[in-house]
N, C-alpha and C positions, 0 to 999 in steps of 0.2 A: 530513611526515605525509601519507599518501594518503587521500583522502576520496571516498566513494561516495554519490551522491544519487539516490534513487528518487523520482519526482514523479508524482502523480496530479492530477486536475483538480477532483474533487468537493469537496475540502477547501481549495481556494484561496479567499481572501477575496472576498466578494461574488458567489460562484458558488452558486446556490441551486436551480436547476431544470434540466430537460433542455434547455431552450432555450440554456443555457450549456454543458452538458457533451456534448451530442450534436453530431457533425459536421454534421448537418443543421439544427441549431438556429439561430435568428435571431441569438443573442448569442454564438455559438461563437467567432467571430473575435476578439471583445473578450476572451472568457475565455482564449483562447490567449495573448493579450498579457499578461494578468494572471498566468497560469501562468509565462510566461517571466520576468516581472519578479520574482516571488517566488523563482524558482530563482536568478536573478542576485543577489538579496539574500542568499540562503544561501551562494552561492559567494563573494561579497564578504566575508562574515563568516568563512568558512573560510580564505581567503587572509590576512585580517587576523590570524588566530590562528596563522599559520605553515604552512598547508597547502602541500605541494610539488606536489601533483597533485590534480585533481578530475575525476571521471567522473560524468556525469549520465545516468540511464536515464529516457527518456520512457516512462512506464508506464501511460498511459491509452489505452483502446481498442487500436488497432493500432500505437501508438507513433509517430504522425505529428502531434503537437500543438504542441510547442515551436517557436517561431520561431527556427530555427537561426541566421539571419543577425543576430538581435538578442541572442543569448546571449553572455555573457562569453567573449572570444576565448581565454581560458586553459583552457577546459574541453574535454574530449572527450565526445561524445554517443553513447549507445546508442539506436537508433531502429529502428522496424519490427517486424514479427512474421510468423510465430510464432518464439518463442525458448524454449529449454528451461526457463529459470528465470523466464520471464514478467516480472513486475514487478521482479524482482531480478536479471535477467540482467546479468552483468558482475561481480557481487560476488565470484564465485569466482576472479577474477584477483588478488586479494590487496589488502586495504585495512586501514587502521588504525581507521577509524570510518565510520559510515553515518548519513545523514540521511533521514528519510521526510517529504517536503514535500507538502502538499496532500492528505493522507490523510483518510479518512472512517471512521466507525464500522461495525461489522459489521451484517449483515442482521438486521432485526427490532428494532433499537435505537429506542426511543421518542424522538421529537423530534430525531433525528439527521438531518442534511441529506443527501439523496440516498444513503441507506445501502443497501448490498448487499454480497455477498461474491462477487466475480468476475462472477457472472451472476445475473439475476433468478430463475433456476430453482433456485438454491441457497438453502434456507431457513436452514440452520445448518451449522456445522463445529465439531468438537471434536477436540482432540489430547490423548490420554491423559485424556479426560473433561473437559478445560478448554475452554470455548467460545472460539473465535478467529475473527477476521476477517482482512482484508488486513493490518492492522497486526501482528497476532500471527504470521501466516504469513511476512510479510516479515522480521520480527525474528528468527524462528526460522531462516530460511534464511541470514540474515547470520551468526547464531550458529553455524550448522553450519560456516561457513568462518572462525570465530573473529573475526568482525567485530562490535563492539558498536554498537548503535543509540544515538546520543547526542542526537538531536534529532527531535522529531515535531511537525508543524504541521497544523492542521485546526480543525474546530469544537470546541465544548466537550465533546461526547460522544466525539469521537476522542481528545482530550486525556485524558479520564477513562479510556478504554480503554487508551491507551498506558501510563499510570501503573499500571494494574492489572497489566499484564504486566511492565513494565520498572522499576517503582519510581520513584526520584527522577530520572527522565529530564528533560532540558531540553525544554520544550514552548512552543508559541505558539498561543494561542486566537485565531483570526482572526474568528470569528463565534460567536454563541450560537444554537443551533437552536431554532426556535419551532414546528416541525412538520417533516413529511417534506420539504417544499419551500419553507421560509421560514426566515429567520434575521435576527437583529439583528447587523449587520455593522460592523466597523471600516472606516475609509476605506482605499483601496488604499495611500496613502502611509504610513499608520500600520502596516499589515500589513508592508510592505517594511522599515520601520525596525525593527520588533520582531523580524522574522526575521533580519535582518543581525546585530543585537545578540545574539540567542539562539544563532545559529550560532557566533559568535565565543566566547561563553561555553562552549558545549557542547564545542567542540574543545579549549579550554584545559584542561578537566577530563576529557577523553576517557580519559586514562591511568588514571583512577579507576573507570571503568565496565567492568563485566564483560559479555561477550557473553551473549545470551539463549539458553540451552541447553535442549533438550528431552531428557528421559530416554529411553533406549532399552531395549527395543524400543518402537515407537510404535503405539498404536491410533488409527486415523483413523475418525471417525464423521461421516457427511455426511447431513444431512436435505435432502430435495428438496421442491419444491412439488407434484409429481405422482407417483403410483405408477408411471406409465410411464417416468419418469426412472430409477427403480431397475431396471425391466425392462432398460433399456439398459445401465446401468453394471455390472450383475452379469455381463456378458460379459467383463469384465476379470478375468483370473486372480487369485484370492485375495480377491475382493470378494464379500461375501455380504449378503443381505437380512436385516434383523432385524425389520422391520415394513413396512407398506405403502409408506412414503415414506422409509425410512432404510436406509442401507447402511454396512457396516463392513469395514475391511481391517486386517489385522495387517502391520506394516511394520518393516523393519530399523532405520530411522532417519528423521529428518524429511525428508531429501532423497527417500528412497523414498516416503514418505507424500505429499510434495508432487507428485511425478511422477504418482502414482495420482490425486490430486485434480485435477491439471491435465488429465489425460486424461478424467476424468469431466466436467469443464466443457466440454471440446470435444465429447464424445459427446452431451450433452444439448442442445447447440446445433445439431446436425446437421440437424434438421427443424424447420419452423415450428411444428408442433403435436405435442406428445407427451403 
């Protein structure tokens, strides 16, 4: 069984502030170590359940976070950016199951730790009227390639969000959000143990889990923090403004919708002030 793992940093245990998640942060090197440990725990669980191959996508920032020389030697690593599928690059190569490790809740979630959706200039995203964040977008991209997401780890708000999209998915709550930048955290050792056990359980029942599929055609709705962001993204063919800070696009499928969304995120980050 081939397993794909996408890993972010904000949902890693004991990561609570930008000092942890920013490459310039004073705690970033420690957070990279924790990120690597939690990935290794998920990998160990996957192989214990019979995985034949594991590919890990380093999906935070520009994909240069995991300590490659400390990763389980059995994995292959997707790293660097830009890449067409962003956080899910590589899933199109064909897998039987996917894990989302260290994920966080969508922008605007109360008491979620370091919440956002790709960039701080995105206020909201909806697919066919359903609000989604990085969990929903990643699961939908995996589903487009017929890959079920069988494990999600992060804080309690990420776990809640994952279950709202995916139903009875295996999850690990590594911390309970107490605000935007505070949490009640499990110890690193406890996080690692819980993730390894959950990964093994998730893969053992992966054959019972259906991919997360989005009905076609797809209506993509993106809310921005500024009206000038919409000025910029309406330069994309097929994107139209519906109000001062909201743009909509009619798309063939979720892959088309994600490509437009990804282009939007790039465009609004082109200038320091928009």
